[in-house]
C-alpha atoms as a printed R data frame, in Angstrom:
   type eleno elety resid chain resno      x       y       z
1  ATOM     1    CA   MET     A     1 13.825 -17.574  15.171
2  ATOM     2    CA   VAL     A     2 15.018 -17.090  11.608
3  ATOM     3    CA   GLU     A     3 15.417 -20.509  10.842
4  ATOM     4    CA   GLN     A     4 12.158 -21.477  12.545
5  ATOM     5    CA   SER     A     5 10.438 -18.992  10.164
6  ATOM     6    CA   ARG     A     6 12.321 -20.382   7.174
7  ATOM     7    CA   ILE     A     7 11.437 -24.121   8.089
8  ATOM     8    CA   GLY     A     8  7.711 -23.464   8.932
9  ATOM     9    CA   GLY     A     9  7.296 -20.934   5.762
10 ATOM    10    CA   HIS     A    10  5.740 -18.227   7.940
11 ATOM    11    CA   ILE     A    11  6.316 -15.652  10.622
12 ATOM    12    CA   THR     A    12  4.084 -15.997  13.672
13 ATOM    13    CA   GLY     A    13  3.350 -14.065  16.837
14 ATOM    14    CA   THR     A    14  4.148 -10.565  17.636
15 ATOM    15    CA   ILE     A    15  7.244 -10.422  15.183
16 ATOM    16    CA   ASN     A    16  4.537 -10.197  12.400
17 ATOM    17    CA   HIS     A    17  2.742  -7.066  13.919
18 ATOM    18    CA   THR     A    18  3.202  -3.565  12.449
19 ATOM    19    CA   PHE     A    19  2.555  -0.247  14.167
20 ATOM    20    CA   ILE     A    20  1.118   2.582  12.121
21 ATOM    21    CA   ALA     A    21  2.342   6.076  13.153
22 ATOM    22    CA   LEU     A    22  0.723   9.169  11.828
23 ATOM    23    CA   ILE     A    23  3.245  12.067  11.129
24 ATOM    24    CA   PRO     A    24  1.639  15.489  10.683
25 ATOM    25    CA   LYS     A    25  2.535  17.112   7.358
26 ATOM    26    CA   HIS     A    26  2.210  20.564   8.745
27 ATOM    27    CA   SER     A    27  2.199  22.268  12.170
28 ATOM    28    CA   GLU     A    28 -1.670  22.756  11.964
29 ATOM    29    CA   VAL     A    29 -3.716  19.644  11.100
30 ATOM    30    CA   GLY     A    30 -7.539  19.629  10.721
31 ATOM    31    CA   SER     A    31 -8.171  16.139   9.060
32 ATOM    32    CA   PHE     A    32 -6.521  12.779   8.378
33 ATOM    33    CA   THR     A    33 -5.383  13.883   4.894
34 ATOM    34    CA   GLU     A    34 -2.795  16.183   6.617
35 ATOM    35    CA   TYR     A    35 -0.996  13.187   8.088
36 ATOM    36    CA   ARG     A    36  1.638  11.040   6.669
37 ATOM    37    CA   PRO     A    37  1.258   7.253   7.798
38 ATOM    38    CA   ILE     A    38  4.434   5.419   8.356
39 ATOM    39    CA   SER     A    39  4.883   1.695   9.165
40 ATOM    40    CA   LEU     A    40  6.965   0.488  12.223
41 ATOM    41    CA   TYR     A    41  8.090  -3.062  11.622
42 ATOM    42    CA   ASN     A    42  9.662  -5.254  14.236
43 ATOM    43    CA   LEU     A    43 13.519  -5.507  13.728
44 ATOM    44    CA   VAL     A    44 13.422  -9.273  13.594
45 ATOM    45    CA   TYR     A    45 10.780  -9.247  10.908
46 ATOM    46    CA   LYS     A    46 13.160  -6.934   8.819
47 ATOM    47    CA   PHE     A    47 15.978  -9.283   9.311
48 ATOM    48    CA   ILE     A    48 13.919 -12.320   8.175
49 ATOM    49    CA   SER     A    49 12.424 -10.535   5.175
50 ATOM    50    CA   LYS     A    50 15.868  -9.346   4.031
51 ATOM    51    CA   ILE     A    51 17.256 -12.748   4.291
52 ATOM    52    CA   ILE     A    52 14.392 -14.008   2.213
53 ATOM    53    CA   SER     A    53 14.748 -11.247  -0.492
54 ATOM    54    CA   LEU     A    54 18.631 -11.990  -0.692
55 ATOM    55    CA   ARG     A    55 18.106 -15.710  -1.182
56 ATOM    56    CA   ILE     A    56 15.224 -15.056  -3.717
57 ATOM    57    CA   LYS     A    57 17.635 -12.829  -5.690
58 ATOM    58    CA   LEU     A    58 20.402 -15.541  -5.894
59 ATOM    59    CA   THR     A    59 17.942 -18.060  -7.436
60 ATOM    60    CA   MET     A    60 15.760 -15.781  -9.476
61 ATOM    61    CA   SER     A    61 18.586 -14.683 -11.650
62 ATOM    62    CA   THR     A    62 18.939 -18.061 -13.013
63 ATOM    63    CA   TYR     A    63 15.221 -18.125 -14.154
64 ATOM    64    CA   ILE     A    64 14.980 -14.626 -15.400
65 ATOM    65    CA   THR     A    65 16.333 -13.942 -19.027
66 ATOM    66    CA   LEU     A    66 18.844 -11.367 -19.775
67 ATOM    67    CA   GLU     A    67 16.178  -9.174 -21.423
68 ATOM    68    CA   LYS     A    68 14.553  -8.496 -18.135
69 ATOM    69    CA   TYR     A    69 16.169  -5.612 -16.205
70 ATOM    70    CA   GLY     A    70 13.896  -4.597 -13.398
71 ATOM    71    CA   PHE     A    71 14.298  -7.812 -11.283
72 ATOM    72    CA   LEU     A    72 18.095  -8.577 -11.546
73 ATOM    73    CA   GLN     A    73 20.545  -7.367  -9.236
74 ATOM    74    CA   ASP     A    74 22.940  -4.677 -10.473
75 ATOM    75    CA   LYS     A    75 20.384  -3.721 -13.443
76 ATOM    76    CA   LEU     A    76 17.899  -1.125 -13.354
77 ATOM    77    CA   ILE     A    77 14.711  -0.730 -15.559
78 ATOM    78    CA   HIS     A    78 16.239   2.428 -17.019
79 ATOM    79    CA   ASP     A    79 19.001   0.422 -18.628
80 ATOM    80    CA   ALA     A    80 16.404  -1.141 -21.023
81 ATOM    81    CA   VAL     A    81 15.962   2.301 -22.568
82 ATOM    82    CA   ALA     A    82 19.655   2.602 -23.465
83 ATOM    83    CA   THR     A    83 19.806  -0.733 -25.081
84 ATOM    84    CA   THR     A    84 16.635  -0.459 -27.346
């Protein structure tokens, strides 16, 4: 299934569906603003997206210059403040 999504370039069917759950912020709720929404993704979708992000990180490090901190593995945007 993961290989099929890689070859096809998209995730199809119920794998791509997301459920939204509303979690109350307090015990007494009166409106929608007192709920906290969370997204519940399919487990296979999480696997596929993680694999894609790991592969992108490997190739993007060759295209991003060393002055860029926010998008490289093991570097944080906060490191740029220390070097300037």
